[in-house]
N, C-alpha and C positions, 0 to 999 in steps of 0.2 A: 850411717855415718860414712862419708866417702874419707879416705886417706889419702893425701897427695904428699910425696916426699919432694921438697922444692929446694934448690941451693943458689939462688940469684935474687938478693934483697930488693932489687927492681922488678921482680913478677908483679903484673898487675894484681892478680888476684891475692897479692898481701898489701894493698892499697890501705885496707882499714887500720894498718899497724904501721903505718908509715910514720916518722917524724913525730913520735909521741912527746918528745921533751920541747917543741917549739907550743907553748901554751896558746899564744895568740890564736896559731894557725890551726891547733886542732880545737879550740873553742867555736870558732868560726866553721869548722868543717862539720863537726861532728851531729851541731846543731841543723847547718844546710842538708846533710845527709842523713839526719835521723838516725844517728849511731852512738854508742859509748863503747869502751874499754872496761873490763874489768880485768883484774890482774890476780892470779893466783888462786887455787884451788878453790879454797875457802869462799873467795869472793865470787868466784863463777858459781861455784855452788848454790850460793844465798839468791843471786841473780834469777839462777833459773827456778828456785823455789819461789821467787817472789812473781815467776809467771813472765820475766821476760823472755823475749823469743832470739837466741842465738841466730846471729849472719855466718860467723865463722869463729875457728880455734886457731891458734897460732903457737905451737909450742917444741920444745926437744922431744929427743927418743924418751926420755926416762921419763915423762912424764904421760905418755900415752895411754897406759895403762889404767891411769886414776881419768883421764877424758873420757876412754872408752867405756868405763864405768858407769857413765852419767848418761848412757844411752839415749843421745841429743840428735835430732837430724838436721846436721848443717856440714859443711866440707870441714875438714881438719887438716891445717897445714902442719907438717913434721918438717922441721929444720937445723942443722948444726948450731953450736951456740955461738959462733961466729957470725953466722946469716939472722939470727934472732935479733943480736944486738947490732947490726948494722940496718935493719929494718926499722927496729924502733927509736935507733938514736940512743942508746941508753943501756948498760948491762941489764940484764933483767935476771935477778936472783931469785926471784918466784918460777921461773921457767916454763908456766904456762899464760896466755893472753885469751881471751873472745872478746869480739865485738856483739854486740846487741843491738837489735832494734829498739828505739825509744816509744813509748808511749804518749799519746797527748796526755797533756796535764788534765787533772781531774780539776772540777769546779771548787772553790770556796767553799760552798756549801756542803758539796760531797766531803771534804778534807775535815771539817771543822763538827761533822756530824758523830754524835756522841762522845766528843774530845770535852775533857774538861781541863788541861792544861795544853797549853799552845806557847810554842816561842816564834817570836816575831825577830827575822832577821833584817836589820835595815841598811842595805847598801854591805853585807859582809863582802869581803872581795879577794881574801886569801884562801885558796881552797883547802889548805891542811888546815886551816881555823875553822873554816865552814865544816868538812869531815869530823874533826874532833866534837863540834858541837852537836852534830847528829850524833856522834857515838854516846854523848854525855846526856843526850835528851833521852834516847832509847835505853839507859840504864838509870835513868832518874824521873821515872815517870812523865813524861813529855808525851802526849797522845798526837800530835802534829805541829810539822814546822809551817812557816807562810814566809815565803822570801820575797822584798820589793823586787821591782825591775832590773835594777843594776846589781843586785846581788851574785853572787859567784854563782857558777852550776853544780848543782849536786852531782851530777852525773860525771862531770869530770873525774878521770882517772886516780888524781892524786887524792882528790875527797871521796873518792868511794874507797882505796886502799885506806886512807886515816880513820874513816868512819866504821872500817871494819864490815863493811856492808849494809849498817845502820841505815843509808839512804834507801835500802830497798823495804825494809821492815815500818820505816814512820809514814805514814801520809805526809805529802808535802804540794805547795803548787806556791804560784805567785801571787801578788795582790799588787791593783795600781797603789803608788808611792802614796798620791795626795787623800785618794779616798779611803787607801786602807783601815786607819783609826775609826772612821764611822761605819765601815763595814763588819767590822770585828764588833761593835758595839752595837749594833743591830743583832747582831747573832748570840747575843746575851753576853758577851765576856766585859770583863773588869779588865781594862787597859792597865798596865803598870809599865811604866819607862825605869830601864835599869840606868844609872848615871852614877859617877862620882861627887855629885854637888853636895856638901856639906847638909844643906838646908832638905834634902831629901831625907823620908823616913828608912830608919835601919830595917833591913828586912829581917832581923831576929824580933822586932816588935810588931811583924805583921800576923793579923790574925789569918793563918792560910784556912783554917777551919771555916771560915766565913766567907770564903771566896769559894762559889760553887763552879763558877768556870773563870779562868783567869790565863790570860795572853801578856806575856812576857815579852817586850819590846828590847832589843839588843842591838846597837848601833855599829857602826864598823868601826876598824883597828885605830882609825886615825884622828878620827873627828867625835866619834859617839854618836848617841842619837841626834838628828837633825832638829831645830826648834819647832817645825811642824808635829813631829811626833811627840815630843817633851810637852808641847803645850796641849796637845790632845788625850794624853793622859790622864786616866783618872785618877792614880797614886804616881808619885815618883818615889823610885826605891834607891837605897845604894847597900854598899857591901863594906861594913867600916873597917878601917885600915889602920895600921901603926901610923904615928907621926912620922912623916918625911916621904911615905909613899900613899900616892892620889889614886891607882886604879891598877888591876889586873890584866893579863891579858886577855882578849875579846873570848876566846876560848876556855878560859881559867874561870873569869866572871860568870860566864855561862853556866858552868857546871855547880858552882857555888850556889847561884840563884835559883837552879833547877831543883836541886836538893832541898834548898829552904821552902820551897813552894810545892812539892812533888804532895801529889795525892795518890800515897803509896798504900798499901795494905799496912794496916797497924799504926798508921800517923793519922 
């Protein structure tokens, strides 16, 4: 673990960690360069435990001992607090970041193998919502996540942080938007569409025990599910609301629906 102390935020060795607040720039750069950023000791450890290969670490002096204990083979750059903030473009309260190599996306067959409950995220574009959905999925018995091509990046820093590293523990991949419903059905899944439509079936009335393999489709924050996914569903389901409230935030709705459909021990 080579350790280097730096004082210039413009040092090219810190390139992985520059301008982290610029979402548009970072999402393009990270995909093109095959990297992602994990922030904070716990998240870094979870990425390592999931087998991701580190590229570099950036941290302040107070976090050096914690990173040294990870015994990883990657350069470690130690900088003063002001250099850390200047490099990343925001105050880094967790004091340690690491860049990791991305891995090729697994096939849909590999992700669905052995899964009984799958979340399908159609064009969920907010990274915080995406991370929260992954965290709920990990907690509430979802075995895999499938995303359409325009959905946000689960390995973007904000999504990783919000998920508390759950993006590393749940298998996920992307599926073609149009062919997605047919591919899931061919894999043996009953496709459920979550919608606020009052004509949809109340989730409380769904016989979860009768659903051997279920894929729950959740639409994006503004428009919900597209007509394509709604029409393709085997069953449209809704979360009942009090009068005057038509729907929940996408992440909150996902958590409620995951619990209702969970294949958890004792249920």
